[in-house]
C-alpha positions, 0 to 999 in steps of 0.5 A, a space after each residue: 823134522 819139525 813138530 807141529 802140536 795140535 790141541 784137537 783130535 785132528 787138523 785139516 791140511 789147510 790149517 796145518 800149512 798155516 801153522 807150519 808157516 808154509 802159507 800166511 793165510 788160510 785162503 792160500 791153501 787151495 792154490 798151495 796144495 795144487 801148485 806144490 808137492 805135498 806128501 802125507 805119510 809118503 802118499 801124495 796129497 792135494 786135498 786141503 781138507 785132508 784130516 791129519 792126526 797125531 803121528 802123521 808125517 807131512 812132507 812139503 817140497 821146499 819147506 821140509 818134513 813135519 810131524 803132527 803131535 798131540 798136546 
């Protein structure tokens, strides 16, 4: 599982996808979350504005599993 470090209290799913190298620009997030299977802590998620906090586990089909960690 890859760890993605954040330096704020939370990060949105759209910003997270960019940090995790699943997308190259933030503008792609809107379409990416609709077209790809994404789970946050085992629950299906399609809102790019979903707030992720440290210890959340994000699974992106085709890219793997990531854990959000605080700095």
